[in-house]
N, C-alpha and C positions, 0 to 999 in steps of 0.2 A: 503494500499501499505505499509504503513512503516513498518508493520507486517512482509509481506513478503521479503523485502530487510533485515530487519534483520535476518531474517530464514536464508536467502540465505548466508548472510554475516560468519552467525555461522557456517552453513555448510563448506563453501568454508574455514574457518580456521581449522576446524577440519578435511577436508580431507588434508590439506596441512600438519598436523601433522601426519596423517599415513604413510607418505611417511618417515618421519623422523626415523634415525636408534635411537635404545635403548642407544648406547654411555655407557654400562656398562662394566668398566674395571674391572678386576680383580687381587689382587697382592696377589702373593703368596710367601712365602719364606720355602727352604727346602732345601734336597739333592736330586740331579739328580741321581737316580737308575738306569736309563738307556736310550738308545737311538737305535731306529731302524731307520737306514739308507733306508731302502725300503719304510716304511710307512709314513717315516719323523716325526715320533712321539717321545715324550720323556714322560718318567715315572717319577714322581716328586714325595718324600716321603713329605708330607707336612706338618711343624712346624706352621708356621703361614698363617692365609689366610684370605681376606676380602670373602671369598663364605663359607658359611655354609656346604654348598656339600663337598666342599674340606676338611673342620676340620673334617667333620662327618666320611667320607671316610677315612681320614689320606692318602691320596694319589690322583694324578691327571692324567690324560693322556691330552696331549696337543700336539698340532700338529704344526711343523715350517712351513711357506710359505718363499717365495721368500721375502716378505717385512720384515721377521724376521729380527731383530737387535742383536748381541750378544755384549754386552761389556765386557771387560777384561783390568782391571788396567789400567782404564781410554781410553785404544784405543779400539775403534769402530771397530768390525768383526776381531779383531786380531789373533784370536784363532778358531778353530773348536769345534762344539758341542761336537763331540765325545771325546777331549780333556779334557772336564769337567765332566764325568761322576765320581760319586763318590765325587764329590766337592759340597759344600754349593751355593746356588744359589737364585736369587729375579726373578720371572717369572711377565712379567703383559699380559696379555691375555684379548680378548674378545670372547666369543663363542666358546671357545676351540682352539681359532688359536692364535701364540703367537707375540705379539708387540715386546718387549723384553725380553732378557735373559742378567742377569747382575750377572758375578761372585761376590762370597763374600770373605772376607779376614778370613782365618781360626783363630780361636781363639787361644790365646798364652798362 
């Protein structure tokens, strides 16, 4: 009986973790190459990234969502993404969906 309860408990714990998200955030830094308003996608020329795929490809196509936040000069959502094309940005994303776009200061 102990073995059956132990097995059922182990299965219950394993099944619960299957519903959890992977929670893998990718952080990338680069220049915003383009913004497609129709598809809500940005193309980023990647200089640094926590994703080996993005580093190898040297670019990333990511999608803006209604929950995406743009931070510019310390102000949240004070700028339109189209105004940032050609500028250096940092992007935090998960599964190709953007969480945050942070504009970076130009090097002096």
